[in-house]
FIKOLZA-1660 file (N, C-alpha, C; in steps of 0.1 Angstrom, whole numbers, plus 5000, padded with zeros to 4 digits):
% residues 228
   i   px   py   pz ch aa at
   1 7624 4851 6256  A  M  N
   1 7637 4857 6259  A  M CA
   1 7646 4856 6247  A  M  C
   2 7651 4867 6243  A  T  N
   2 7659 4867 6231  A  T CA
   2 7674 4864 6235  A  T  C
   3 7680 4857 6225  A  S  N
   3 7694 4853 6227  A  S CA
   3 7703 4865 6224  A  S  C
   4 7714 4866 6231  A  P  N
   4 7723 4878 6230  A  P CA
   4 7729 4878 6216  A  P  C
   5 7731 4889 6210  A  A  N
   5 7737 4891 6197  A  A CA
   5 7752 4886 6197  A  A  C
   6 7756 4879 6186  A  P  N
   6 7770 4874 6186  A  P CA
   6 7780 4886 6186  A  P  C
   7 7791 4884 6193  A  A  N
   7 7801 4894 6194  A  A CA
   7 7807 4896 6180  A  A  C
   8 7809 4909 6176  A  R  N
   8 7815 4912 6163  A  R CA
   8 7830 4911 6164  A  R  C
   9 7836 4904 6154  A  R  N
   9 7851 4903 6154  A  R CA
   9 7857 4916 6149  A  R  C
  10 7868 4919 6155  A  P  N
  10 7874 4932 6151  A  P CA
  10 7879 4930 6136  A  P  C
  11 7877 4941 6128  A  T  N
  11 7882 4941 6114  A  T CA
  11 7897 4941 6114  A  T  C
  12 7902 4932 6106  A  R  N
  12 7917 4932 6104  A  R CA
  12 7921 4939 6091  A  R  C
  13 7929 4949 6093  A  H  N
  13 7934 4956 6081  A  H CA
  13 7947 4949 6076  A  H  C
  14 7949 4949 6062  A  P  N
  14 7961 4943 6057  A  P CA
  14 7973 4950 6062  A  P  C
  15 7983 4942 6065  A  R  N
  15 7995 4947 6071  A  R CA
  15 8002 4955 6060  A  R  C
  16 8006 4967 6064  A  R  N
  16 8012 4976 6054  A  R CA
  16 8028 4976 6056  A  R  C
  17 8035 4978 6044  A  L  N
  17 8049 4978 6045  A  L CA
  17 8054 4990 6053  A  L  C
  18 8065 4989 6059  A  P  N
  18 8071 5001 6066  A  P CA
  18 8072 5012 6056  A  P  C
  19 8072 5024 6061  A  V  N
  19 8072 5036 6053  A  V CA
  19 8085 5036 6045  A  V  C
  20 8096 5032 6050  A  R  N
  20 8109 5033 6043  A  R CA
  20 8109 5024 6031  A  R  C
  21 8103 5012 6031  A  W  N
  21 8102 5003 6020  A  W CA
  21 8093 5008 6009  A  W  C
  22 8081 5014 6014  A  R  N
  22 8072 5020 6004  A  R CA
  22 8079 5031 5996  A  R  C
  23 8087 5039 6003  A  A  N
  23 8094 5050 5997  A  A CA
  23 8104 5045 5986  A  A  C
  24 8111 5034 5990  A  R  N
  24 8120 5028 5980  A  R CA
  24 8113 5023 5968  A  R  C
  25 8102 5016 5970  A  L  N
  25 8095 5010 5959  A  L CA
  25 8090 5021 5950  A  L  C
  26 8085 5032 5956  A  W  N
  26 8080 5043 5948  A  W CA
  26 8091 5050 5939  A  W  C
  27 8103 5051 5945  A  R  N
  27 8114 5056 5937  A  R CA
  27 8118 5047 5926  A  R  C
  28 8117 5034 5928  A  A  N
  28 8121 5024 5918  A  A CA
  28 8110 5020 5908  A  A  C
  29 8099 5027 5908  A  R  N
  29 8088 5023 5900  A  R CA
  29 8091 5023 5885  A  R  C
  30 8099 5033 5881  A  F  N
  30 8102 5034 5866  A  F CA
  30 8111 5023 5862  A  F  C
  31 8121 5020 5870  A  A  N
  31 8130 5009 5867  A  A CA
  31 8123 4996 5866  A  A  C
  32 8114 4993 5876  A  L  N
  32 8106 4981 5875  A  L CA
  32 8097 4980 5863  A  L  C
  33 8091 4991 5859  A  A  N
  33 8083 4992 5847  A  A CA
  33 8091 4989 5835  A  A  C
  34 8103 4994 5834  A  A  N
  34 8112 4992 5823  A  A CA
  34 8116 4977 5822  A  A  C
  35 8119 4971 5834  A  L  N
  35 8122 4957 5834  A  L CA
  35 8110 4948 5829  A  L  C
  36 8099 4952 5833  A  A  N
  36 8087 4944 5829  A  A CA
  36 8085 4945 5814  A  A  C
  37 8086 4958 5808  A  L  N
  37 8085 4959 5794  A  L CA
  37 8095 4952 5786  A  L  C
  38 8108 4952 5791  A  A  N
  38 8118 4945 5784  A  A CA
  38 8116 4930 5784  A  A  C
  39 8111 4924 5795  A  A  N
  39 8108 4910 5796  A  A CA
  39 8096 4907 5786  A  A  C
  40 8086 4916 5786  A  A  N
  40 8075 4913 5776  A  A CA
  40 8080 4914 5762  A  A  C
  41 8089 4924 5759  A  G  N
  41 8094 4925 5745  A  G CA
  41 8102 4913 5741  A  G  C
  42 8110 4908 5751  A  G  N
  42 8118 4896 5747  A  G CA
  42 8109 4884 5744  A  G  C
  43 8098 4883 5751  A  I  N
  43 8089 4871 5748  A  I CA
  43 8083 4873 5735  A  I  C
  44 8079 4885 5731  A  V  N
  44 8073 4887 5718  A  V CA
  44 8083 4885 5707  A  V  C
  45 8095 4890 5708  A  V  N
  45 8105 4888 5698  A  V CA
  45 8109 4873 5696  A  V  C
  46 8109 4866 5707  A  D  N
  46 8112 4852 5706  A  D CA
  46 8102 4844 5699  A  D  C
  47 8089 4849 5700  A  H  N
  47 8078 4842 5693  A  H CA
  47 8078 4846 5678  A  H  C
  48 8082 4859 5675  A  L  N
  48 8080 4864 5662  A  L CA
  48 8093 4861 5653  A  L  C
  49 8105 4859 5659  A  S  N
  49 8117 4858 5651  A  S CA
  49 8117 4844 5643  A  S  C
  50 8122 4844 5631  A  P  N
  50 8122 4832 5623  A  P CA
  50 8132 4822 5629  A  P  C
  51 8130 4809 5626  A  P  N
  51 8140 4799 5631  A  P CA
  51 8153 4802 5625  A  P  C
  52 8164 4798 5632  A  P  N
  52 8178 4800 5627  A  P CA
  52 8180 4792 5614  A  P  C
  53 8188 4798 5605  A  E  N
  53 8191 4792 5592  A  E CA
  53 8201 4780 5595  A  E  C
  54 8199 4769 5588  A  P  N
  54 8209 4758 5590  A  P CA
  54 8223 4763 5587  A  P  C
  55 8233 4758 5595  A  S  N
  55 8246 4762 5594  A  S CA
  55 8256 4751 5593  A  S  C
  56 8268 4753 5588  A  T  N
  56 8278 4743 5587  A  T CA
  56 8291 4749 5593  A  T  C
  57 8299 4740 5599  A  S  N
  57 8312 4744 5605  A  S CA
  57 8322 4746 5594  A  S  C
  58 8329 4758 5594  A  V  N
  58 8339 4761 5583  A  V CA
  58 8351 4766 5590  A  V  C
  59 8363 4762 5585  A  V  N
  59 8376 4766 5591  A  V CA
  59 8380 4779 5584  A  V  C
  60 8384 4789 5593  A  L  N
  60 8388 4802 5588  A  L CA
  60 8403 4804 5593  A  L  C
  61 8410 4813 5587  A  T  N
  61 8423 4817 5592  A  T CA
  61 8421 4825 5605  A  T  C
  62 8429 4823 5615  A  R  N
  62 8428 4831 5627  A  R CA
  62 8435 4844 5626  A  R  C
  63 8445 4845 5617  A  H  N
  63 8453 4857 5615  A  H CA
  63 8458 4857 5601  A  H  C
  64 8464 4868 5596  A  A  N
  64 8469 4869 5583  A  A CA
  64 8481 4859 5581  A  A  C
  65 8482 4852 5570  A  L  N
  65 8493 4842 5568  A  L CA
  65 8499 4845 5555  A  L  C
  66 8512 4842 5554  A  S  N
  66 8520 4845 5541  A  S CA
  66 8520 4832 5533  A  S  C
  67 8522 4834 5520  A  A  N
  67 8524 4822 5511  A  A CA
  67 8535 4813 5516  A  A  C
  68 8532 4800 5515  A  G  N
  68 8542 4790 5519  A  G CA
  68 8541 4786 5534  A  G  C
  69 8531 4792 5541  A  T  N
  69 8529 4788 5555  A  T CA
  69 8524 4774 5556  A  T  C
  70 8530 4766 5565  A  E  N
  70 8525 4753 5568  A  E CA
  70 8515 4755 5579  A  E  C
  71 8502 4752 5576  A  L  N
  71 8491 4755 5586  A  L CA
  71 8493 4746 5598  A  L  C
  72 8490 4752 5610  A  S  N
  72 8489 4746 5623  A  S CA
  72 8476 4749 5629  A  S  C
  73 8472 4741 5640  A  P  N
  73 8459 4745 5646  A  P CA
  73 8459 4759 5652  A  P  C
  74 8471 4765 5655  A  A  N
  74 8471 4778 5661  A  A CA
  74 8468 4789 5650  A  A  C
  75 8468 4785 5637  A  D  N
  75 8465 4794 5626  A  D CA
  75 8451 4794 5622  A  D  C
  76 8443 4785 5628  A  L  N
  76 8429 4782 5623  A  L CA
  76 8419 4783 5634  A  L  C
  77 8407 4785 5630  A  R  N
  77 8395 4785 5639  A  R CA
  77 8383 4780 5632  A  R  C
  78 8373 4775 5639  A  V  N
  78 8361 4769 5632  A  V CA
  78 8349 4778 5637  A  V  C
  79 8341 4782 5627  A  V  N
  79 8329 4790 5630  A  V CA
  79 8318 4784 5622  A  V  C
  80 8305 4786 5628  A  P  N
  80 8294 4782 5620  A  P CA
  80 8291 4792 5609  A  P  C
  81 8287 4787 5597  A  M  N
  81 8284 4796 5586  A  M CA
  81 8271 4791 5580  A  M  C
  82 8262 4801 5576  A  P  N
  82 8250 4796 5569  A  P CA
  82 8253 4787 5557  A  P  C
  83 8245 4777 5555  A  D  N
  83 8248 4768 5544  A  D CA
  83 8249 4774 5531  A  D  C
  84 8241 4785 5529  A  G  N
  84 8241 4792 5516  A  G CA
  84 8254 4800 5513  A  G  C
  85 8262 4802 5524  A  A  N
  85 8274 4811 5523  A  A CA
  85 8286 4802 5523  A  A  C
  86 8286 4789 5524  A  V  N
  86 8298 4781 5525  A  V CA
  86 8304 4780 5511  A  V  C
  87 8316 4784 5509  A  P  N
  87 8323 4783 5496  A  P CA
  87 8327 4769 5492  A  P  C
  88 8328 4767 5479  A  D  N
  88 8332 4754 5475  A  D CA
  88 8347 4751 5479  A  D  C
  89 8349 4739 5483  A  G  N
  89 8363 4735 5487  A  G CA
  89 8366 4738 5502  A  G  C
  90 8356 4743 5510  A  A  N
  90 8358 4746 5524  A  A CA
  90 8360 4733 5532  A  A  C
  91 8366 4735 5544  A  H  N
  91 8368 4724 5553  A  H CA
  91 8361 4727 5566  A  H  C
  92 8357 4716 5573  A  G  N
  92 8349 4717 5585  A  G CA
  92 8357 4714 5598  A  G  C
  93 8369 4709 5597  A  A  N
  93 8377 4706 5608  A  A CA
  93 8391 4710 5607  A  A  C
  94 8397 4715 5618  A  V  N
  94 8411 4719 5617  A  V CA
  94 8420 4708 5613  A  V  C
  95 8418 4696 5618  A  D  N
  95 8426 4684 5615  A  D CA
  95 8428 4682 5600  A  D  C
  96 8418 4686 5593  A  E  N
  96 8418 4683 5578  A  E CA
  96 8429 4692 5571  A  E  C
  97 8433 4703 5578  A  L  N
  97 8442 4713 5572  A  L CA
  97 8455 4714 5578  A  L  C
  98 8457 4709 5591  A  A  N
  98 8469 4710 5598  A  A CA
  98 8480 4703 5590  A  A  C
  99 8491 4710 5588  A  G  N
  99 8503 4704 5580  A  G CA
  99 8503 4707 5565  A  G  C
 100 8492 4712 5560  A  R  N
 100 8491 4716 5546  A  R CA
 100 8497 4730 5544  A  R  C
 101 8500 4733 5532  A  T  N
 101 8507 4745 5529  A  T CA
 101 8499 4755 5520  A  T  C
 102 8500 4768 5524  A  L  N
 102 8493 4778 5516  A  L CA
 102 8501 4782 5503  A  L  C
 103 8494 4783 5492  A  A  N
 103 8500 4787 5480  A  A CA
 103 8501 4802 5478  A  A  C
 104 8492 4809 5485  A  I  N
 104 8492 4824 5484  A  I CA
 104 8490 4830 5498  A  I  C
 105 8493 4843 5499  A  A  N
 105 8491 4849 5512  A  A CA
 105 8476 4851 5514  A  A  C
 106 8471 4850 5526  A  V  N
 106 8457 4851 5529  A  V CA
 106 8455 4861 5541  A  V  C
 107 8444 4868 5542  A  P  N
 107 8441 4876 5553  A  P CA
 107 8434 4868 5564  A  P  C
 108 8433 4875 5576  A  A  N
 108 8426 4869 5587  A  A CA
 108 8411 4867 5584  A  A  C
 109 8405 4856 5589  A  G  N
 109 8391 4854 5587  A  G CA
 109 8386 4849 5574  A  G  C
 110 8395 4844 5566  A  L  N
 110 8392 4839 5553  A  L CA
 110 8390 4824 5554  A  L  C
 111 8379 4818 5548  A  P  N
 111 8377 4804 5547  A  P CA
 111 8389 4797 5539  A  P  C
 112 8394 4787 5545  A  V  N
 112 8406 4780 5538  A  V CA
 112 8400 4770 5529  A  V  C
 113 8400 4773 5516  A  V  N
 113 8395 4764 5506  A  V CA
 113 8406 4758 5498  A  V  C
 114 8403 4747 5491  A  D  N
 114 8413 4739 5484  A  D CA
 114 8422 4747 5474  A  D  C
 115 8416 4757 5466  A  P  N
 115 8424 4764 5457  A  P CA
 115 8435 4773 5463  A  P  C
 116 8434 4775 5477  A  L  N
 116 8444 4783 5484  A  L CA
 116 8456 4774 5488  A  L  C
 117 8455 4761 5486  A  L  N
 117 8465 4752 5491  A  L CA
 117 8475 4748 5481  A  L  C
 118 8488 4746 5484  A  A  N
 118 8498 4743 5475  A  A CA
 118 8499 4728 5472  A  A  C
 119 8495 4720 5482  A  D  N
 119 8496 4705 5480  A  D CA
 119 8484 4700 5472  A  D  C
 120 8486 4688 5468  A  G  N
 120 8475 4682 5460  A  G CA
 120 8476 4687 5446  A  G  C
 121 8465 4687 5438  A  A  N
 121 8466 4692 5425  A  A CA
 121 8469 4707 5425  A  A  C
 122 8480 4712 5420  A  P  N
 122 8484 4726 5421  A  P CA
 122 8474 4734 5413  A  P  C
 123 8471 4746 5418  A  Q  N
 123 8462 4755 5411  A  Q CA
 123 8467 4769 5414  A  Q  C
 124 8469 4777 5404  A  G  N
 124 8474 4791 5406  A  G CA
 124 8463 4801 5408  A  G  C
 125 8466 4813 5410  A  P  N
 125 8456 4824 5411  A  P CA
 125 8449 4825 5397  A  P  C
 126 8437 4831 5398  A  P  N
 126 8429 4833 5386  A  P CA
 126 8437 4840 5375  A  P  C
 127 8435 4835 5363  A  G  N
 127 8442 4841 5351  A  G CA
 127 8456 4835 5349  A  G  C
 128 8460 4825 5357  A  T  N
 128 8473 4819 5355  A  T CA
 128 8472 4804 5351  A  T  C
 129 8483 4798 5346  A  V  N
 129 8483 4784 5344  A  V CA
 129 8495 4779 5351  A  V  C
 130 8495 4766 5353  A  V  N
 130 8506 4759 5360  A  V CA
 130 8516 4752 5350  A  V  C
 131 8529 4755 5352  A  V  N
 131 8539 4750 5343  A  V CA
 131 8550 4744 5351  A  V  C
 132 8556 4732 5348  A  P  N
 132 8567 4727 5355  A  P CA
 132 8580 4732 5348  A  P  C
 133 8590 4735 5356  A  V  N
 133 8603 4739 5351  A  V CA
 133 8614 4733 5359  A  V  C
 134 8626 4731 5353  A  R  N
 134 8638 4727 5360  A  R CA
 134 8648 4738 5359  A  R  C
 135 8653 4742 5370  A  F  N
 135 8663 4753 5370  A  F CA
 135 8677 4746 5369  A  F  C
 136 8686 4753 5362  A  A  N
 136 8700 4748 5360  A  A CA
 136 8707 4745 5373  A  A  C
 137 8706 4754 5382  A  D  N
 137 8713 4753 5395  A  D CA
 137 8707 4742 5404  A  D  C
 138 8714 4732 5407  A  L  N
 138 8708 4721 5416  A  L CA
 138 8706 4726 5430  A  L  C
 139 8713 4737 5434  A  G  N
 139 8711 4743 5447  A  G CA
 139 8697 4750 5449  A  G  C
 140 8690 4751 5438  A  V  N
 140 8677 4757 5439  A  V CA
 140 8667 4750 5449  A  V  C
 141 8670 4737 5451  A  R  N
 141 8662 4730 5460  A  R CA
 141 8661 4736 5474  A  R  C
 142 8672 4742 5478  A  S  N
 142 8673 4749 5491  A  S CA
 142 8670 4764 5491  A  S  C
 143 8669 4769 5479  A  L  N
 143 8667 4784 5477  A  L CA
 143 8653 4787 5475  A  L  C
 144 8646 4779 5467  A  V  N
 144 8632 4782 5463  A  V CA
 144 8622 4776 5473  A  V  C
 145 8612 4783 5477  A  H  N
 145 8602 4778 5486  A  H CA
 145 8588 4781 5480  A  H  C
 146 8579 4773 5485  A  V  N
 146 8565 4776 5481  A  V CA
 146 8561 4790 5485  A  V  C
 147 8555 4797 5476  A  G  N
 147 8550 4811 5479  A  G CA
 147 8560 4821 5474  A  G  C
 148 8572 4818 5470  A  D  N
 148 8581 4827 5464  A  D CA
 148 8576 4832 5451  A  D  C
 149 8581 4845 5448  A  R  N
 149 8578 4851 5435  A  R CA
 149 8592 4852 5428  A  R  C
 150 8592 4846 5415  A  V  N
 150 8605 4846 5408  A  V CA
 150 8603 4851 5394  A  V  C
 151 8613 4858 5388  A  D  N
 151 8614 4859 5374  A  D CA
 151 8622 4848 5368  A  D  C
 152 8618 4843 5357  A  V  N
 152 8626 4831 5351  A  V CA
 152 8634 4836 5339  A  V  C
 153 8647 4834 5340  A  L  N
 153 8656 4839 5329  A  L CA
 153 8661 4826 5322  A  L  C
 154 8662 4828 5309  A  A  N
 154 8668 4817 5300  A  A CA
 154 8681 4822 5294  A  A  C
 155 8691 4814 5295  A  A  N
 155 8704 4817 5289  A  A CA
 155 8709 4806 5280  A  A  C
 156 8712 4810 5268  A  A  N
 156 8716 4800 5258  A  A CA
 156 8731 4799 5257  A  A  C
 157 8737 4787 5256  A  G  N
 157 8751 4786 5255  A  G CA
 157 8756 4790 5241  A  G  C
 158 8769 4794 5240  A  T  N
 158 8774 4797 5227  A  T CA
 158 8784 4786 5223  A  T  C
 159 8788 4787 5211  A  L  N
 159 8797 4777 5205  A  L CA
 159 8811 4776 5212  A  L  C
 160 8815 4788 5218  A  D  N
 160 8828 4788 5225  A  D CA
 160 8827 4785 5239  A  D  C
 161 8815 4780 5244  A  G  N
 161 8813 4776 5257  A  G CA
 161 8809 4787 5267  A  G  C
 162 8809 4800 5262  A  R  N
 162 8805 4811 5271  A  R CA
 162 8790 4812 5272  A  R  C
 163 8785 4818 5283  A  A  N
 163 8771 4819 5284  A  A CA
 163 8766 4830 5275  A  A  C
 164 8754 4828 5269  A  G  N
 164 8748 4838 5260  A  G CA
 164 8740 4848 5268  A  G  C
 165 8734 4857 5261  A  V  N
 165 8726 4868 5267  A  V CA
 165 8713 4862 5273  A  V  C
 166 8709 4866 5285  A  G  N
 166 8697 4860 5291  A  G CA
 166 8685 4867 5286  A  G  C
 167 8674 4859 5286  A  E  N
 167 8661 4864 5281  A  E CA
 167 8651 4861 5293  A  E  C
 168 8643 4871 5296  A  R  N
 168 8633 4869 5306  A  R CA
 168 8620 4863 5301  A  R  C
 169 8618 4851 5305  A  L  N
 169 8606 4844 5300  A  L CA
 169 8594 4845 5308  A  L  C
 170 8595 4848 5321  A  A  N
 170 8583 4849 5330  A  A CA
 170 8587 4860 5341  A  A  C
 171 8577 4867 5345  A  R  N
 171 8578 4877 5355  A  R CA
 171 8569 4874 5367  A  R  C
 172 8575 4875 5379  A  G  N
 172 8567 4873 5391  A  G CA
 172 8559 4860 5392  A  G  C
 173 8565 4849 5386  A  A  N
 173 8559 4836 5387  A  A CA
 173 8558 4832 5401  A  A  C
 174 8547 4826 5405  A  L  N
 174 8544 4821 5418  A  L CA
 174 8548 4806 5420  A  L  C
 175 8557 4803 5429  A  V  N
 175 8561 4790 5432  A  V CA
 175 8550 4782 5439  A  V  C
 176 8544 4772 5433  A  L  N
 176 8533 4765 5439  A  L CA
 176 8538 4752 5446  A  L  C
 177 8548 4745 5441  A  Q  N
 177 8551 4732 5446  A  Q CA
 177 8565 4728 5441  A  Q  C
 178 8573 4721 5449  A  L  N
 178 8585 4715 5444  A  L CA
 178 8584 4700 5444  A  L  C
 179 8588 4694 5433  A  V  N
 179 8588 4680 5432  A  V CA
 179 8602 4675 5432  A  V  C
 180 8607 4670 5443  A  P  N
 180 8621 4667 5445  A  P CA
 180 8628 4660 5434  A  P  C
 181 8622 4649 5429  A  D  N
 181 8629 4641 5419  A  D CA
 181 8624 4643 5405  A  D  C
 182 8612 4651 5405  A  G  N
 182 8607 4654 5391  A  G CA
 182 8602 4641 5384  A  G  C
 183 8599 4631 5391  A  R  N
 183 8595 4618 5385  A  R CA
 183 8583 4620 5376  A  R  C
 184 8584 4616 5363  A  G  N
 184 8573 4616 5354  A  G CA
 184 8569 4630 5350  A  G  C
 185 8577 4640 5352  A  V  N
 185 8574 4654 5348  A  V CA
 185 8584 4658 5337  A  V  C
 186 8579 4663 5326  A  T  N
 186 8588 4669 5316  A  T CA
 186 8587 4684 5317  A  T  C
 187 8598 4691 5315  A  S  N
 187 8599 4705 5317  A  S CA
 187 8610 4711 5309  A  S  C
 188 8610 4724 5307  A  P  N
 188 8622 4731 5301  A  P CA
 188 8635 4727 5309  A  P  C
 189 8645 4723 5302  A  S  N
 189 8657 4717 5309  A  S CA
 189 8670 4723 5305  A  S  C
 190 8680 4719 5312  A  L  N
 190 8694 4724 5309  A  L CA
 190 8699 4718 5296  A  L  C
 191 8704 4726 5287  A  L  N
 191 8709 4721 5274  A  L CA
 191 8720 4711 5276  A  L  C
 192 8719 4700 5269  A  G  N
 192 8730 4690 5268  A  G CA
 192 8735 4684 5281  A  G  C
 193 8727 4684 5292  A  T  N
 193 8731 4678 5304  A  T CA
 193 8720 4669 5309  A  T  C
 194 8724 4660 5318  A  D  N
 194 8714 4651 5324  A  D CA
 194 8709 4658 5337  A  D  C
 195 8697 4663 5336  A  D  N
 195 8692 4671 5348  A  D CA
 195 8682 4663 5356  A  D  C
 196 8682 4650 5355  A  S  N
 196 8672 4642 5362  A  S CA
 196 8671 4644 5377  A  S  C
 197 8683 4648 5383  A  T  N
 197 8683 4650 5397  A  T CA
 197 8679 4664 5401  A  T  C
 198 8677 4673 5391  A  S  N
 198 8672 4687 5394  A  S CA
 198 8657 4687 5398  A  S  C
 199 8653 4693 5409  A  P  N
 199 8639 4693 5412  A  P CA
 199 8631 4700 5402  A  P  C
 200 8619 4696 5400  A  V  N
 200 8609 4703 5392  A  V CA
 200 8602 4713 5400  A  V  C
 201 8600 4725 5396  A  V  N
 201 8593 4735 5403  A  V CA
 201 8581 4738 5395  A  V  C
 202 8569 4738 5402  A  L  N
 202 8556 4741 5396  A  L CA
 202 8554 4756 5398  A  L  C
 203 8552 4763 5387  A  L  N
 203 8550 4777 5387  A  L CA
 203 8537 4781 5381  A  L  C
 204 8531 4791 5387  A  A  N
 204 8519 4798 5382  A  A CA
 204 8523 4810 5374  A  A  C
 205 8520 4809 5361  A  V  N
 205 8525 4820 5352  A  V CA
 205 8513 4824 5342  A  V  C
 206 8515 4835 5335  A  A  N
 206 8505 4839 5325  A  A CA
 206 8506 4829 5314  A  A  C
 207 8495 4827 5307  A  P  N
 207 8494 4817 5296  A  P CA
 207 8505 4819 5285  A  P  C
 208 8508 4832 5281  A  D  N
 208 8518 4834 5271  A  D CA
 208 8532 4831 5277  A  D  C
 209 8534 4833 5290  A  E  N
 209 8547 4829 5296  A  E CA
 209 8549 4814 5296  A  E  C
 210 8538 4807 5298  A  A  N
 210 8539 4792 5298  A  A CA
 210 8543 4788 5284  A  A  C
 211 8538 4794 5273  A  T  N
 211 8542 4791 5260  A  T CA
 211 8557 4793 5258  A  T  C
 212 8562 4805 5263  A  A  N
 212 8576 4808 5261  A  A CA
 212 8585 4798 5269  A  A  C
 213 8581 4794 5281  A  L  N
 213 8589 4784 5289  A  L CA
 213 8589 4771 5282  A  L  C
 214 8578 4766 5276  A  A  N
 214 8577 4754 5269  A  A CA
 214 8586 4754 5257  A  A  C
 215 8587 4766 5251  A  G  N
 215 8596 4767 5239  A  G CA
 215 8610 4767 5242  A  G  C
 216 8614 4769 5255  A  A  N
 216 8628 4770 5258  A  A CA
 216 8634 4756 5260  A  A  C
 217 8626 4745 5259  A  V  N
 217 8632 4732 5260  A  V CA
 217 8642 4729 5249  A  V  C
 218 8654 4725 5253  A  G  N
 218 8664 4721 5243  A  G CA
 218 8674 4732 5239  A  G  C
 219 8671 4744 5243  A  W  N
 219 8681 4754 5239  A  W CA
 219 8686 4763 5250  A  W  C
 220 8679 4763 5262  A  A  N
 220 8682 4772 5272  A  A CA
 220 8683 4766 5286  A  A  C
 221 8691 4772 5295  A  S  N
 221 8691 4768 5309  A  S CA
 221 8684 4779 5316  A  S  C
 222 8676 4775 5326  A  L  N
 222 8667 4784 5333  A  L CA
 222 8672 4788 5347  A  L  C
 223 8671 4800 5351  A  S  N
 223 8675 4804 5364  A  S CA
 223 8664 4813 5370  A  S  C
 224 8662 4812 5383  A  P  N
 224 8652 4821 5390  A  P CA
 224 8659 4834 5395  A  P  C
 225 8651 4845 5394  A  V  N
 225 8655 4857 5400  A  V CA
 225 8644 4861 5410  A  V  C
 226 8647 4862 5423  A  F  N
 226 8637 4864 5433  A  F CA
 226 8632 4878 5433  A  F  C
 227 8619 4880 5433  A  V  N
 227 8613 4894 5433  A  V CA
 227 8603 4895 5444  A  V  C
 228 8599 4907 5447  A  Q  N
 228 8589 4909 5457  A  Q CA
 228 8575 4906 5452  A  Q  C
% end
């Protein structure tokens, strides 16, 4: 007697998505393919791109600043810069520059380097030299500021006490620094008077103008004329 054949289990078909979802996926097939390609491309680029170049934090000006500006944190920002592009004399922290003064006008986005600053060892623009002068008018202390441009006039006294004809010794000299008491600084001075209380003004001038100013010692009183 033969045993009965085992009952066949009904075949289960995979459950299919509803028609509306299949239609949506079909319409979105190109977008999904683009996303997949973008993801694959990102992985490839990440593996092929070279490692980032070492960088250093550098302080830049946040906006254009005029000569004589006393720097504040609002004027500055810090950005990373490739090591090979960092200029000499650059600073890496805003605190290092806050309270210091610009010797010349600077545009926005410029690294703040030591030659741009008026304090410390004074340094003028390229092609100039720094010369100390004393102006005859003691009120110059309140009139002249760092960053000003002045012509320097020399007037010689006459035997009858009247002022002589003025001679222009420097044009557009840049005021770099004021030394209130002028301690330890020699400079062209007022003829025949004790000018030790007159502030010494450090000017950036052309080399030939520096020679003319030095030659004025002992015979002329100097006065500034403000120019643009």
